[in-house]
Structures are given as structure tokens and as C-alpha cells.
N, C-alpha and C positions, 0 to 999 in steps of 0.2 A: 504493500500500500504506500502511495506517495504520502509522506508525513505532512505535507502542506495541504492535502485535499481532505478536509475534515468536515463532516456534517455538524455544524455547531449552530445552536439556536438558544433562545432564552431559557429553555428547560434543560440545557446540557445534554442534548440528545445525541450522544456519541455512542457508538457500538464497539465494544472490545471483545476479542476472542474469549470464549468461555474459560480457557486455561489461564487467562490473564485478567479475569474480572475481579480478582481480589477475594473471592469467597474462600480461598484456601491460603491467603497471604500469611507469610511467616511472622508478621508483626501484628496479627489479629489478636485481640483480647478474647479471653475465654472465661472471664469471670461471670458471676451470676447477676451483676448489676448493670446490664446493658440498657442504655437510655433510648436507643433508637432501634427501629426494626430493620434498617438497611442491612443487606448481606453482601453487597458488592461495593466496590470502590465508587463507581459512578453514582449509585443510589446514596451513599454516604456523603459524597461531595455535594450532591444536589441538595441535600438537607442543610448542609452548611451554608450554601449559597442562598437558600430560602430565608435565612436569618437577615439577609440584606435586601429583601424584596422592596422595602420602602425607600431604598437609596439607589436609584438606577445607575448613577455614576460609579459608586463603589461596587455594585453588582457586576457591571461590565468589566471593571478592572480585575476583580477577584476571579471571575469566570475565565478570563483570558489566561491568567496564571495557572489555574487549575487544569485547563485544557492542555496548555503547553507541557505541564509536568506529566499528566496522564499519558499523553502520546509519546513523549520522550522516553518515559520509563518502559512502556510496553514495546515500542518499536526499536529503540536503541539498545536497551538492556535486556529486553524480553522478560521483564518482571512487572508485576502489578504494583500499584502505588503502595499497597499495604504490605509489601515485602521489601521496600527500600530501606537501606541501612545508611549510617553516617558516611561510609565510604562512597555509596552511590550519590549522595548529595554533594560530596566533594567533586565528583565527576560532573555533576550538573552545574556546579558553580563555574567550572572551567568551560563548560559548553556555553554558558551565558556570555562569557567573555568573547567567544568567537563561534557563533552558530554557523553551520556550513550547509552546503548542498541545498536541497529543496526547502529546508527550514527557512532560509533567507533568500530564496531565488528572486531577484528583482523583476524577472519576467512574469511572476505570478501577481495577481491583484492584491491590494491591501485589504480588501473586504470581500465578503461573500463566502460561499461554501467551498470555494477552491483557492482561498487566499493563502499567502505565505504567513507563517506564524511569527516571524521576526523581520524587522527592517534592517537588521545588522547587529553588530556587537552592542551590548548594553553598557552604559556608563557605570562607573563604580557606584554612583548614587542609585541608579536604577536596579543594579544587582542587589544592593542592600534592601531596597524596597520590595523586590520580588521575594527574596528569602524571608523577609518579615511577614509578608502575606501568607506564604506557604507554611511558615512556622505557626502562625495563628490558626490556619486550617487544621494542621496536625494536632495542635493542642486541643482544639474543639473535638476532634475525633477521638482523642484519648479520653477527654472528659465524658464523651458520649458512650464510652465503653466499647468503641469499635476498634480502636488501635491499642496495643499494649504500651507503646511508648512513642515519643516524638524525637526522631533522630536529629532534628535541627536544634533541639534544646541543648545539645552538646556543643553547638557552634560557639566559638570564642566570641565573647561580647567585646565590641569596640569601646575603648575608653575615650571619653570626650575631654578629659583634663588635658589642658595644654594644646587642644586642637585649634588650629588657626581659624579665626573667624573669617567667613567669606561673604561677599555681597552677591546677591542674585545677579546672574549674567544674561538670563534669557528675557531681555526686554529691549524695546526700541528707544533710542535716545530721541530727544525732541526733534532733531533734524530729520531723522528717518520717519518718525511718526507724521510730521508735516508733509514729507514727500509722499507717504501712503495716501493721505487725504487728497493731496493735489493730483496724484496719479488717477484716482477714481474719477475725478472731474474730467479727465481726458478720455474716458471710455466712449466708444462710438455708440450713438443712440439713434440708429437709423430706422428701427422698427419699434412697434409697441412693446414687444417682448424685451428688446434691448433696454428700453426706458424703464420697464418694470424691474428688470434685473439690476439696473443701475441704482434705482431708488432703494430697493431692498438691501443691496450690498452696502451702500453708504450709511444707511440707518443702522444696520447690524453691527458694523465695526464701531460706530459711535456708542451704541448701547453697551457693547462689551467693554469698551474703554472707559467711558464716563462712569459707569456703574460698577466697574471692576468685577464683572460677572464671570463665573465658570461657564463652560460651554453648555452644560446641562441646565444651568440656571437661566441662560438666555433662551434655550429651546423651549423651556416650560413656562416662561414668564407670560402672564396674562396682561391684557391692556388695563384691566381693572386693578392690577397690582400697583399702578401709578395712582397716588391719592394725595390729597391736600390735608395738612394739619397746621393750624395756626397760620394760615396763609402761605405755608411753604410746601413744596412738592417733595414727596418721598416715593421710593420704590420698595415694595415689600418683596423680599427674596426668601425662597425656600432652598437651603443649601444642603451640604453634606449631612447625611443621617436625618434629614427632615428638619434640621435646625433652621429656625426662622430669624431673619434680620431685616433691618431697614437701612436703605442707602439714600443719602441726600441727592435730590435731582436738581441739577443746575438749570439756570434759564436756557443755556445753550442746548442742553440735552432735551429739555421740554420743547424747545423750538423745533429741533430736528424731528421729534416724535410727531408734533403737529403737522409738520411738512409731509411726513410719510403718510399720516392718516388722511390728510386732505387729498393727496395724490390718489388715494384709493376711494375717495368719495365719502369719507367718514368725518364726523365732527372733529375739530382740532384737538379736543381733550376727551378722554374716555369717561364714561359714566361708571358709577360704583358697581352697577350690576351687569356690566358688559362682560360677556363670557369669552370673547375672541382672544387670540394670542397677540402678544406684543409684536412679534415678527411673523408675518403671514407667508403663505405660498407666493410664488412669483406673480401670480395674477390677483393676489389680494384675497384669497379664500380665508375667511375668518372663522371657519368651522373646525380647522385642525391645526395643530402645532407642527413646527418643523422637528425633525429628529436631531439629536446632538450631532450625528454623523453629517447631516445636511449643513448644519451651522459650521462645522469644521471645514467642510469642502468649500463653502462660500468664502470663508476667511482665507483659506489657502489660495484660492484663485485671486483674491485681492492682493495678497502678498506676492504671488507669482508675477502678476502683471506689473506691480510696482517694481519688483526686482528686475524684470526685463527692461524696463524703461531706464534703469540706472546702470546697466552693465557697462556701457562705454565710458561713463564719467566717474563712476564710483564702484569698482568691482568688489571692494570689501563690503560696502553697504548692500550691494546686490546679493552677495553671499549670505549676509545676515538675514535678509528678507526671505531668501529661499528656505532657510532653516526655520523661520518663524511660524508659529501656529496660534490657535485661539488663545491659549493660556498666556502667551507673550503679551497680549493686550491687557490682561489682568495685572501682570508684573509691571507693564509700562505705566498703567494708571497709578499703582502704588508708588513707583519710583518718581514719577512726575509730581505727585502730591507731596512726597517727602522733599523733593528739590524746591518746591514752592514754599516750604517751611510749615506745612500743615502739621499740627500737633500729632505726635506718634500715636497717642491714644485714640484720636479720631480716625486715623488711617486703619488702626487695628479694628475698630468697629465697622468701618466701611468694607473691609475685606472679610469680616466675620472670623478673625483669627482667635483661637482660644488663648494663645499666649502672645504677649507684646514682644517677646524675644523673637518670635517668627517674623513679626512685622519689621523688626530692626534690620533685617537683611536688605531692606530697600533704601537705606540711608547712604546714598552715593555722594551727596553734595559735599559733606565734610571731607571725604576722601579726595574728591576732585580739588577742593580748595587747598588741602594740605599738599597735594602733588604739585599744583600750580605754584604755590608760594615757595615750596622747597626747590623745585627745578628753576623757577624764575630767579630766586635768590642766588643759586649757583651760577646761572648764566650771567647775572649782573656783576658777580664778584670777579670773574675772569673773562673778559671779552675774548673772542676767538682770535682776532688778529694779534692781541697782546700775548696770548698764550703761545702762539706760534713763534713770535719774535723772541720771547723769553726762552723757549725751549731751544731754539737754534743758536742762541748766543752763549748758552752755558758751557757747552763742550763737555768732555768726559770729566768725571769727578773721581 
């Protein structure tokens, strides 16, 4: 079986050979206190995933990692998930660094039933995240009485003491963001559909940026989530794990929302009982929401077109835009708010971060100022022509 050709859907409908379904796994628990009725690995993993049914973004991420591991274990090692040992997971960690063959074949699509499962090597951060998700899954299955132990519990924990603090890098600086906005205005609008696509795309990227939304939050946002309180506009957001939050809506964003609605023949501002989505289908269908995948693809197209327009004059900027995705707009919003001097506590609330330490990674301005003043001071202290003259006149010592 081609490892990249997998029948995957929201119910984890993958079929494994009976000999590898985990019913006889060597790490299966055989105690009297089993908490679930599942007797195969797929059934057990499906129950674990069901715990996240109310969090679509988390569910998609967790299901992806479960599918990757199930297929890698059965097709590469010839073992069911419930027979994996710590040694096996060490091999999987090496595999994540450099997935090969059909696992990461660029000729295969990114989505669908015949998609590739990897886009390429995973970064150190992504590897850590993957193993954290899988360890959580195994811990759940141990608690459920399905597995006897969690091999990843033996993994050496990373120490954070003395770890170098880093700033987030996946964001657009002000110049690149302004270029993206200007680039969209150059899109051809020769047909009605061109015009519809243009209006939706320009509205979507502004919504993601100004409200610092995650892709799933933008996809599921309703028009009625925009509301007024004490004369100020706010956006009600349902985020990770169903957590609710409120984001201030600027006059600029409200104006863009009004423009988008007027284009589709709607009142400038929504009513409290309006059921339609904040971002509609290309023709303005207000009866259904976009999928997160559709939001992702629209934004990627915006970045791709902007990158292409920059290739000849700014190759580095073009390369950045080719890498950028929806989440970069959220990072950009936070970074730009921090650059403008917005109180870190307010940025934390705007991004709905549980910890203000997480929000702190967006503080670039102080680093920029320190770099400029340090380098500028060095440059001012020894002019280039003076340094060259001094060096040539000293001779050997």
C-alpha cells in the first residue's frame, strides 16, 4: 500500500490488517479495570479523538498525528501502535527529522484521500509538539486501561533553565504587510467573479489581521459576532477548546466589514440576530460558512500573488511571503500592536493567551532599538575611511 494514499475522514476511518489492528498488541493492558470497550488501536484512538469533538482545530491537529503514527508503525515497522516500544519511538523521532519517499512526495496533493502525509522535515519545535500530542494520547490510553504503559513517558524532558529567549519569527514586518495590501488592489477585476473574489480576499486578510484570529476562528465567525457595547464595537470569538473572548474592533476594520457587506447587498452593520457568516462564499451565500481549509487557501493565494509581484525587486521579501500562511497574520497583528506600544496585557487579551509570557515573544521593538543604537554607536565611533587609514599606517607590531 502506498503510505500516502490513506482513507482519512473525521471519524478516523482507516483500515488496518487484522494482524496489525492492535487486538493482540504486546503493550495491551490486561487488568480488570478497563474504562473503554475498544479492542483495536483504531477504535481506541477514535475514542481519544472524540474527547476533542468540541474543538475542531485541535481535533484536526491530533487526528493528523494519530494517522501518521498508525500508518508509520504498521507499514514501516509492521507493528501495531499498541506494540510500540521506546526504541520504536526513537526511530520515529529520526523519521520526523527526514520523512522520505511517498510520505513526503511533492507530486502528491496536500489534501484529500490521496494526499502526502508530510510536507518535508519537521522543525525541532514541530517535532516537540508532535511527540507531546502522541504522549498525551498514550497517557489517555493507559488511563483508559487499554495500554499497559506509555513509552514516551521515558523520553528525557527538556530543561528550560538557561534556555535562550527567542522572539517569534513567523510574521510580516510593516513593509511586507503594506505590500500585501497594495498587491491585492492590483488584482484584475474583469468579470463579476473576479470582483467577488477580490472583495472577499481583501476582507478576509483584514479580518484575520485586525482581529488576530486563528484560521478556524475566522471560518466560524458569524456576522452577529460583531456587536456594540458602550458605543464601541467588539468581536466575540470562540477559540481553542471552546474558550470565548472579545476583541476590540477598530473603525478601520468596521469600515472594511461595511464595505464587504454593502458589496453583497447587505446592511452596513449586522443585526444581533443575523445568522450568516462573517466571511461568505465567493458569491455572497450567507447560509454557510467557509471551511478552515478554504480560508487557508485564500490567504495562501494572496501571499503567493504578493510574492510574485516582489520577486524582481525584493527576493528575500518574496521568499518570506511564499512561506507565509494564515497564522502569520495573527503573529503580525500581535507584533505590530507591540511595536505601537500597546500594553502587553491588552495584547494578551486580544490574542486570548493564557499566559502573558507567551505574548512576550512579540516584543520586537526593544530588540530593534537596542540593535540600532548598538550598531549605530559602533559605526559612529570609527568611520570606515579613518579605520582604513589607521590600519594601513600602523605597520607590523
